[in-house]
C-alpha positions in Angstrom: 42.3 4.1 29.9 40.5 7.4 29.5 42.6 10.2 28.1 43.0 13.6 29.6 40.2 15.9 28.3 41.3 18.3 25.6 39.9 21.8 24.8 36.5 21.8 23.2 37.9 23.5 20.1 40.7 20.9 19.7 38.2 18.1 20.4 35.8 19.3 17.7 38.7 19.6 15.3 39.9 16.1 15.9 36.4 14.7 15.5 35.9 16.7 12.3 39.2 15.2 10.9 38.1 11.7 11.8 34.6 12.2 10.2 36.2 13.5 7.0 38.5 10.5 6.7 36.0 7.8 7.2 34.0 6.3 4.4 32.2 3.4 6.3 29.2 4.4 8.4 29.5 2.2 11.4 33.2 2.6 11.9 32.8 6.4 11.5 30.1 6.5 14.2 32.0 4.3 16.6 35.2 6.2 16.1 33.6 9.7 16.5 31.8 8.6 19.7 35.0 7.1 21.1 37.0 10.2 20.4 34.3 12.4 22.0 34.1 10.3 25.2 37.9 10.0 25.5 38.4 13.7 24.9 35.8 15.0 27.3 34.5 14.6 30.9 31.8 12.2 29.8 32.3 8.5 30.2 29.5 6.8 28.3 27.6 7.3 25.0 25.5 5.5 22.5 23.7 6.2 19.2 20.4 5.0 17.8 19.2 5.1 14.2 15.4 5.5 14.2 13.0 4.7 11.3 9.8 6.6 10.6 7.9 3.6 11.8 9.5 3.9 15.2 12.1 1.1 15.0 15.4 1.9 16.6 18.8 0.3 16.0 21.8 0.6 18.2 24.6 1.7 15.8 27.4 2.8 18.2 28.2 2.5 21.9 31.2 3.4 24.0 31.9 2.2 27.6 28.4 1.1 28.4 27.9 -0.1 32.0 27.6 -3.9 32.5 23.8 -3.6 33.1 23.3 -2.2 29.6 25.7 -4.6 28.0 23.9 -7.5 29.6 22.7 -10.3 27.2 24.1 -8.6 24.1 22.8 -5.2 24.9 19.2 -6.5 25.1 17.8 -3.4 26.9 19.4 -1.2 24.3 17.8 -3.0 21.3 14.4 -3.7 22.7 11.6 -1.5 24.0 11.1 2.2 24.1 12.4 5.1 26.2 11.8 8.8 26.8 14.5 10.0 24.3 13.2 7.8 21.4 9.6 8.9 22.1 10.6 12.5 22.0 12.4 12.0 18.7 9.4 10.3 17.2 7.1 13.1 18.3 9.4 15.6 16.7 10.0 17.4 20.0 13.7 16.6 20.2 15.3 19.4 18.1 18.4 20.2 20.1 20.5 18.8 22.9 18.4 18.2 26.0 18.6 17.0 29.6 16.6 13.8 30.0 15.1 12.6 33.3 16.1 9.2 34.6 17.0 6.8 31.8 14.2 4.2 31.5 16.7 1.6 30.3 18.8 2.0 33.4 15.7 1.9 35.6 14.7 -1.4 34.0 18.2 -2.7 34.4 18.1 -2.0 38.1 14.6 -3.6 38.5 15.8 -6.7 36.7 19.1 -6.9 38.6 21.1 -6.9 35.4 24.4 -5.7 37.0 26.4 -2.6 37.7 25.1 0.7 36.3 28.4 2.5 36.8 26.4 5.2 38.8 24.7 6.4 35.6 21.0 7.3 36.0 20.6 10.3 33.7 21.9 11.3 30.2 21.8 14.1 27.7 20.2 13.4 24.3 20.6 15.1 21.0 19.2 14.4 17.5 21.6 13.3 14.7 20.4 15.4 11.7 21.5 17.3 8.6 19.2 20.1 7.6 15.6 18.9 7.8 16.6 15.2 7.7 16.9 13.3 11.0 18.6 10.0 11.3 18.5 9.2 15.0 19.9 10.4 18.3 23.0 10.4 20.5 23.0 9.9 24.2 25.8 11.0 26.5 26.3 10.2 30.2 28.7 10.3 33.2 28.6 8.8 36.7 26.4 10.6 39.3 25.6 13.4 36.7 22.0 14.5 36.9 22.2 17.7 35.0 24.1 19.0 32.0 25.1 22.7 31.8 24.4 24.9 28.8 28.0 24.7 27.7 28.0 20.9 27.9 24.8 20.7 25.9 26.3 23.1 23.3 29.4 20.9 23.0 27.2 17.7 22.6 25.1 19.5 20.0 28.1 20.6 18.0 29.4 17.1 17.9 26.0 15.7 16.9 25.8 18.3 14.1 29.2 17.2 12.7 28.2 13.6 12.9 24.8 14.3 11.2 26.5 16.1 8.3 28.9 13.2 7.9 26.1 10.6 7.9 24.4 12.6 5.1 27.7 12.7 3.1 28.2 9.0 3.4 24.6 8.2 2.4 24.8 10.5 -0.6 28.1 8.8 -1.6 26.5 5.4 -1.2 23.6 6.5 -3.3 25.9 7.7 -6.0 27.8 4.4 -5.9 24.5 2.5 -6.2 23.4 4.6 -9.2 26.8 4.0 -10.8 26.5 0.3 -10.2 23.0 0.2 -11.8 24.3 2.2 -14.8 27.1 -0.3 -15.2 24.7 -3.3 -15.0 22.5 -1.7 -17.6 25.5 -1.1 -19.9 26.6 -4.7 -19.5 23.1 -6.0 -20.1 22.8 -3.9 -23.3 26.2 -5.2 -24.5 25.2 -8.8 -23.9 21.9 -8.3 -25.6 23.4 -6.6 -28.6 26.3 -9.1 -29.1 26.2 -12.5 -27.4 22.4 -12.7 -27.3 22.1 -12.0 -31.0 24.8 -14.4 -31.9 23.1 -17.2 -30.0 19.8 -16.4 -31.7 21.4 -16.5 -35.1 23.1 -19.8 -34.2 19.7 -21.3 -33.2 18.1 -20.3 -36.5 21.1 -21.6 -38.5 21.0 -24.9 -36.7 17.3 -25.2 -37.3 17.7 -24.5 -41.0 20.5 -27.0 -41.3 18.4 -29.7 -39.7 15.5 -29.0 -42.1 17.7 -28.9 -45.2 19.8 -32.0 -44.4 18.7 -35.5 -45.6 21.2 -37.5 -43.7 20.0 -38.6 -40.3 23.3 -38.2 -38.5 23.9 -34.7 -39.8 20.2 -33.8 -39.0 20.7 -35.1 -35.5 23.9 -33.0 -35.1 22.1 -29.8 -36.2 19.3 -30.6 -33.8 21.7 -31.1 -31.0 23.4 -27.8 -31.8 20.0 -26.1 -32.0 19.1 -27.5 -28.5 22.3 -26.4 -27.0 22.1 -22.9 -28.5 18.5 -22.5 -27.4 19.5 -23.5 -23.8 22.4 -21.0 -23.9 20.0 -18.4 -25.2 17.7 -18.9 -22.3 20.6 -18.7 -19.9 21.7 -15.5 -21.5 18.2 -14.0 -21.3 18.1 -14.9 -17.6 21.5 -13.3 -17.0 20.4 -10.1 -18.8 17.2 -10.1 -16.8 19.2 -10.4 -13.5 21.5 -7.5 -14.5 18.6 -5.3 -15.5 15.4 -6.6 -14.0 12.3 -5.2 -15.7 9.7 -4.3 -13.1 12.0 -4.1 -10.0 11.2 -0.4 -9.9 7.5 -1.4 -9.2 8.6 -3.6 -6.3 10.2 -7.0 -6.0 6.9 -8.9 -6.0 6.2 -7.7 -9.6 9.9 -8.4 -10.5 9.6 -12.0 -9.1 6.4 -12.6 -11.1 8.0 -11.3 -14.3 11.2 -13.3 -13.7 9.1 -16.5 -13.1 7.1 -15.9 -16.3 10.4 -15.5 -18.3 11.5 -18.9 -16.8 8.1 -20.5 -17.5 7.3 -21.0 -13.9 3.9 -20.4 -12.2 4.3 -18.5 -8.9 1.5 -18.7 -6.4 2.1 -15.6 -4.3 0.8 -14.9 -0.8 1.6 -11.5 0.8 0.8 -10.6 4.4 1.4 -7.2 5.8 4.3 -6.2 3.6 4.9 -2.5 3.2 7.8 -0.5 1.7 11.1 -2.1 2.6 14.6 -0.7 2.7 16.6 -1.1 -0.5 19.1 -3.4 1.2 16.4 -5.9 2.3 14.6 -5.6 -1.0 17.8 -6.4 -2.9 18.5 -9.5 -0.7 14.9 -10.8 -1.1 15.1 -10.3 -4.9 18.5 -12.1 -5.3 17.3 -15.0 -3.1 14.1 -15.2 -5.1 16.1 -15.3 -8.4 18.4 -18.1 -7.2 15.5 -20.1 -5.8 13.5 -19.8 -9.0 16.5 -20.8 -11.1 17.1 -23.9 -9.0 13.4 -24.9 -9.3 13.6 -24.5 -13.1 16.8 -26.5 -13.4 16.4 -29.2 -10.8 12.9 -29.6 -9.4 11.1 -31.1 -12.4 8.0 -29.0 -11.7 6.9 -25.6 -13.0 5.0 -24.3 -9.9 6.3 -22.6 -6.9 4.6 -21.3 -3.7 5.9 -17.9 -2.7 4.9 -16.5 0.7 6.2 -13.3 2.3 5.1 -11.8 5.6 5.9 -8.7 7.6 5.4 -9.2 11.3 6.7 -5.7 12.2 9.9 -6.9 13.7 11.1 -9.0 10.8 10.3 -9.9 7.2 9.8 -13.6 6.5 10.0 -15.3 3.0 9.2 -18.9 2.1 9.7 -20.4 -1.3 8.5 -23.9 -1.7 8.1 -26.4 -4.6 6.8 -30.0 -4.6 9.4 -31.3 -7.0 11.9 -34.2 -6.8 13.9 -32.6 -4.0 17.3 -33.9 -2.9 19.1 -35.4 0.1 20.2 -32.7 2.4 21.2 -32.6 6.0 21.4 -29.2 7.6 24.7 -29.9 9.4 26.4 -30.8 6.2 28.1 -28.5 3.7 25.8 -26.2 1.6 25.2 -28.2 -1.6 25.9 -25.4 -4.1 27.6 -22.0 -4.5 24.2 -20.4 -5.3 22.6 -21.6 -2.1 25.7 -20.6 -0.1 25.4 -17.1 -1.7 21.8 -16.9 -0.6 22.7 -17.8 2.9 25.5 -15.3 3.1 23.3 -12.5 1.7 20.7 -13.1 4.4 23.2 -13.5 7.3 24.9 -10.2 6.2 21.7 -8.4 7.3 21.5 -10.3 10.6 19.0 -12.7 9.2 18.4 -16.5 9.3 18.5 -18.8 6.3 16.9 -22.3 6.3 16.9 -25.0 3.6 14.7 -28.1 3.9 14.7 -30.8 1.1 13.9 -34.5 0.9 14.0 -36.8 -2.1 10.5 -36.9 -3.6 9.1 -34.3 -1.3 10.3 -31.0 -2.8 12.5 -28.2 -1.5 11.7 -25.3 0.8 13.8 -22.2 1.4 12.9 -19.9 4.3 14.6 -16.6 5.3 13.9 -14.2 8.2 15.5 -10.8 8.2 15.0 -8.3 11.2 13.6 -4.9 10.4 
């Protein structure tokens, strides 16, 4: 039930309080939009985040008409419109009246359901200083024009939201930097302590095997040496994962470096890949690490085919070996914690994870993540 509209000053105060309390981006956007709609004469609103490449993402919506909610908001997530085009051209700098909404027009043409008598909307950029993140659209039934006062109110709310977006992004960046620093510290500690101890143990066991004349004692030292060497390799891989050398040059170089460290030849094919977001790059990197580890441990081969493709709407990665493979049916339980982790990472970004493996025919891992 829609609440009785409050004064603009009170409404702005309540929205500001909500924005200051929230620390999670999507819940903040949804909460602010809901409070704005419930506290004003407007009935419907939605927000897009828009990339420099022109891709838009629906990040918040409140009380959309059935026609725009149809098929999981298909019309809101696909195709262009006047407001997105104005944003990309740099001509959307303040709250503006927009002519008939192209998405509503398309909904009517395709008979997608009730439009709740909404044909027009106001639009305003979400920005902080010179940095723009996307836009907010506001509408009401049978409303074809927004007054200067209404546009000023919408613009004030958008300014508050833009500032809050910037704050959360800066906080997230600080958290990421702190996490990197902690990983680097842990990697240094492991290298300076456990790694050195394992290296010393390897040398000691090797010396014991050389100096001993008794076969059973020599064999024991050789076993210790082998186990210490294996543990040392595992430790070096762990340190590399915590502080990957070369990731700052892109995940492709990082994958090649990690494969070299494991003793695996990687045949890389790249098609159309440009700069990716840090979230997508992190997932691709972690999936690649786990896949290469599994190949080293279980496949029985030392060559992997690594293919990555950007088709503008999604990023697709395929990692394939021609090793021993294993018996796996897709409907069954995921065979390992590592593979389950890969699947969860990909699906957390709305992507699809596929594993195919057969005895004697190798293993193939494919992921597809929307951009």
